C-alpha positions in Angstrom: 0.0 0.0 0.0 1.2 3.5 -0.9 -0.2 5.4 2.1 0.9 8.8 1.0 -1.1 8.6 -2.3 -3.9 6.4 -1.0 -3.0 3.9 -3.7 -4.1 0.6 -2.4 -2.7 -2.0 -4.8 -1.1 -5.4 -4.8 2.2 -5.5 -6.8 3.7 -8.4 -8.6 7.4 -7.9 -9.4 9.8 -10.3 -11.2 13.1 -11.3 -9.5 14.9 -8.7 -11.6 12.7 -5.9 -10.4 10.4 -5.7 -13.4 6.8 -4.8 -12.6 4.5 -7.6 -13.9 1.1 -6.2 -12.8 -0.8 -4.3 -10.2 -4.3 -5.0 -8.8 -6.6 -2.7 -6.8 -7.3 -3.9 -3.3 -8.0 -2.2 0.0 -5.7 -1.3 2.9 -3.7 -4.4 3.8 -1.5 -5.0 6.9 -0.4 -8.6 6.2 1.5 -10.6 3.6 -0.4 -12.5 0.9 -0.7 -16.2 0.9 -0.3 -18.3 -2.3 -2.2 -21.6 -2.9 -1.0 -24.6 -4.8 -3.0 -23.5 -7.9 -1.3 -20.1 -7.9 -4.3 -18.2 -6.5 -3.1 -15.3 -4.3 -5.1 -14.5 -1.2 -4.9 -11.1 0.4 -6.5 -9.9 3.6 -7.6 -6.3 3.6 -9.5 -3.5 5.5 -11.8 -1.2 3.6 -11.1 2.2 5.2 -14.2 3.7 3.5 -16.5 1.7 5.7 -17.6 3.7 8.7 -17.0 1.4 11.7 -18.2 4.0 14.3 -21.9 4.2 13.2 -24.1 1.2 13.5 -26.3 0.3 10.5 -29.9 1.0 11.4 -31.2 -2.4 10.2 -28.1 -4.5 10.3 -27.7 -4.2 6.5 -24.5 -3.3 4.8 -21.0 -4.5 4.7 -18.3 -5.0 7.2 -14.8 -3.5 6.9 -12.9 -6.7 6.2 -12.5 -8.2 2.8 -10.5 -11.2 1.5 -9.4 -11.1 -2.1 -8.6 -14.1 -4.3 -6.4 -13.0 -7.2 -5.4 -15.0 -10.2 -1.7 -15.4 -11.1 -2.3 -13.0 -13.9 -3.4 -10.3 -11.5 -7.2 -10.4 -12.2 -9.5 -10.7 -9.2 -11.1 -14.1 -9.0 -13.5 -13.2 -6.2 -13.7 -11.3 -2.9 -15.4 -12.2 0.3 -16.7 -9.5 2.6 -16.9 -10.4 6.3 -20.5 -9.9 7.5 -21.6 -7.5 10.2 -21.7 -8.6 13.8 -24.7 -8.2 16.1 -23.6 -6.6 19.4 -26.9 -6.7 21.2 -30.6 -6.9 20.6 -33.3 -4.2 21.0 -34.6 -4.2 24.6 -31.3 -5.2 26.2 -29.5 -2.8 28.6 -27.1 -1.5 26.0 -29.7 -1.4 23.2 -32.9 0.0 24.6 -34.4 1.2 21.3 -32.8 -0.8 18.5 -30.4 -3.6 17.6 -26.8 -2.6 17.6 -24.4 -3.9 15.0 -20.7 -3.4 14.3 -19.0 -3.0 10.9 -15.5 -3.4 12.5 -14.7 -6.8 11.0 -11.2 -6.1 9.7 -8.9 -8.9 8.6 -5.5 -8.0 10.0 -3.6 -11.3 9.7 -2.4 -13.2 6.7 -4.7 -16.0 5.6 -3.5 -19.6 5.9 -4.0 -22.1 3.1 -4.6 -25.8 3.9 -3.3 -28.7 1.7 -6.9 -29.1 0.4 -7.1 -25.4 -0.6 -9.3 -24.3 2.3 -8.5 -20.7 3.4 -8.4 -19.9 7.1 -8.4 -16.4 8.6 -9.7 -14.4 11.5 -11.4 -11.0 11.9 -11.8 -8.2 14.4 -15.5 -9.3 14.3 -14.6 -12.0 16.8 -15.0 -14.8 14.2 -12.5 -17.2 12.7 -13.4 -18.5 9.2 -12.7 -21.4 6.9 -13.6 -20.7 3.3 -13.7 -23.1 0.4 -11.8 -22.2 -2.7 -15.1 -21.0 -4.3 -15.5 -18.5 -1.4 -18.4 -20.4 0.3 -18.1 -20.7 4.0 -17.0 -24.1 5.2 -17.3 -23.2 8.9 -17.0 -20.2 11.2 -16.0 -20.2 14.8 -17.0 -17.3 17.1 -15.7 -16.2 20.5 -15.3 -12.9 22.2 -11.8 -11.8 21.0 -10.4 -10.3 17.9 -8.5 -12.7 15.7 -5.5 -10.8 14.5 -2.9 -13.6 14.2 -2.1 -15.9 11.4 -2.3 -19.7 11.8 0.1 -22.6 11.4 -0.9 -26.1 10.2 1.0 -29.0 11.7 1.8 -32.2 9.7 -1.1 -34.0 11.3 -3.5 -31.3 10.0 -4.1 -29.5 13.3 -4.5 -25.7 12.8 -3.0 -23.6 15.6 -3.9 -19.9 16.1 -4.7 -17.5 18.8 -6.8 -14.3 19.2 -5.4 -10.9 20.0 -6.2 -11.3 23.7 -8.4 -8.3 24.4 -10.7 -10.6 26.4 -9.2 -14.1 26.9 -6.4 -14.6 24.4 -4.8 -18.1 24.5 -3.9 -20.7 21.9 -6.5 -22.6 19.9 -6.0 -25.9 18.2 -8.6 -26.9 15.6 -8.3 -30.7 15.3 -9.6 -32.6 12.2 -10.3 -29.5 10.1 -12.8 -31.3 7.9 -15.1 -32.5 10.7 -14.4 -30.4 13.8 -16.7 -27.6 12.7 -19.5 -30.2 12.1 -19.2 -31.3 15.6 -20.0 -27.8 16.8 -23.2 -27.5 14.8 -26.6 -27.6 16.3 -25.3 -26.8 19.8 -27.4 -24.4 21.9 -26.7 -20.7 21.3 -28.4 -17.5 22.1 -28.4 -13.9 20.7 -29.7 -11.6 23.4 -32.9 -13.3 24.7 -33.4 -15.4 21.6 -32.3 -19.0 21.4 -31.2 -21.2 18.6 -28.7 -23.7 17.3 -25.1 -23.1 16.1 -24.7 -23.1 12.3 -22.1 -22.2 9.7 -24.2 -20.4 7.1 -27.5 -18.7 6.5 -28.3 -21.2 3.7 -28.3 -24.1 6.2 -30.3 -22.3 8.8 -33.9 -23.7 8.8 -35.5 -20.5 10.1 -33.5 -18.1 7.8 -32.6 -15.9 10.8 -28.8 -16.4 11.0 -27.0 -14.1 13.4 -23.4 -14.4 14.6 -23.2 -18.1 13.9 -26.6 -18.8 15.6 -29.7 -20.1 13.7 -32.4 -18.3 15.7 -35.5 -20.5 16.4 -34.2 -23.2 14.0 -31.7 -25.9 13.3 -28.7 -26.2 11.0 -29.6 -28.5 8.2 -27.1 -31.1 7.0 
């Protein structure tokens, strides 16, 4: 990023210093990661998103965006991290309306698994696993910002840790293919409403999917 000129680009430079291409991205604070097929993944923060004003209806985009870029420099796709519900209307901190946060920046470098799955965390207190087609494989939520990159051991365990604003610590995600499934359909609540844990709105039977919780429904297989 060229901060002085507000030029937010990813540069590809050959070993002899020749510029190959540039691609427009948002502000990035971490190194890109390159998958086996050559796809380049870049974590970014969209500085144009107002993270101080809550969206009145929970609609809109968060500040974090993951870019998937082809080896040629063209953008394959981008995934915007969703907003996070802070509290429900009627609760102590939200007497008149729901409160959401747009502050979902992706500060750390993404980590790529041997099967092409992309792992990254956000300031929105959620750690994600995306399939190469940008669909969500699973999402794990706690109460900390996930600013650190992850490491994958030879046995497939993914190790990472949140920033530590609340709890910190080290997390080990065992059996990356099935561990998230084991966490589905567990009791969860958002404010006073109850539901079951789920990894996507598409699988939520009620259609009301908030912060990884399927309100008044179940997570379909």
